[in-house]
C-alpha positions in Angstrom: -27.2 -78.1 -8.6 -23.5 -79.0 -8.4 -21.4 -78.1 -5.4 -20.7 -74.3 -5.7 -17.7 -72.4 -4.6 -19.2 -69.6 -2.5 -17.3 -66.3 -2.1 -18.0 -63.4 0.2 -16.6 -59.9 0.4 -13.4 -59.7 2.4 -15.0 -56.8 4.4 -17.4 -59.5 5.9 -14.5 -61.4 7.5 -16.1 -64.2 9.6 -19.3 -62.2 10.3 -22.8 -63.3 9.6 -25.3 -61.5 7.4 -23.0 -61.3 4.4 -23.8 -61.6 0.7 -22.2 -64.6 -1.0 -21.8 -65.3 -4.7 -20.8 -68.3 -6.8 -20.0 -68.4 -10.5 -20.4 -71.1 -13.1 -20.0 -70.9 -16.9 -23.8 -70.5 -17.3 -25.0 -68.6 -14.3 -24.2 -66.5 -11.2 -25.7 -67.5 -7.9 -26.4 -65.1 -5.0 -27.4 -65.8 -1.4 -27.3 -64.4 2.1 -25.2 -66.2 4.6 -28.2 -65.9 7.0 -30.4 -67.9 4.5 -28.0 -70.1 2.6 -30.8 -72.2 1.1 -32.5 -69.1 -0.5 -30.5 -68.8 -3.7 -31.1 -66.4 -6.6 -29.8 -67.4 -10.1 -28.8 -64.7 -12.5 -27.5 -64.8 -16.0 -24.0 -63.3 -16.5 -25.6 -60.2 -18.1 -28.0 -59.8 -15.2 -25.0 -60.1 -12.8 -23.0 -57.4 -14.6 -26.1 -55.1 -14.6 -26.6 -55.6 -10.8 -23.0 -55.1 -10.0 -22.8 -52.0 -12.1 -26.0 -50.6 -10.4 -24.6 -51.3 -6.9 -21.3 -49.6 -7.8 -23.3 -46.6 -9.1 -25.2 -46.3 -5.8 -28.6 -47.1 -7.2 -29.5 -49.1 -4.1 -28.1 -46.7 -1.5 -30.4 -46.1 1.4 
């Protein structure tokens, strides 16, 4: 895997335990800042579905 440009939400600031995401033309990669070697790979469609579900509150506790 090439070097990825990881991004995190601005709400995380410099804190730990933040979600991070990296985009390429073929895939979207997601990881936790606590476990940076555990990377999930999603298709762009899967990413859109996940982001939509999060915005809709489907994962609220």
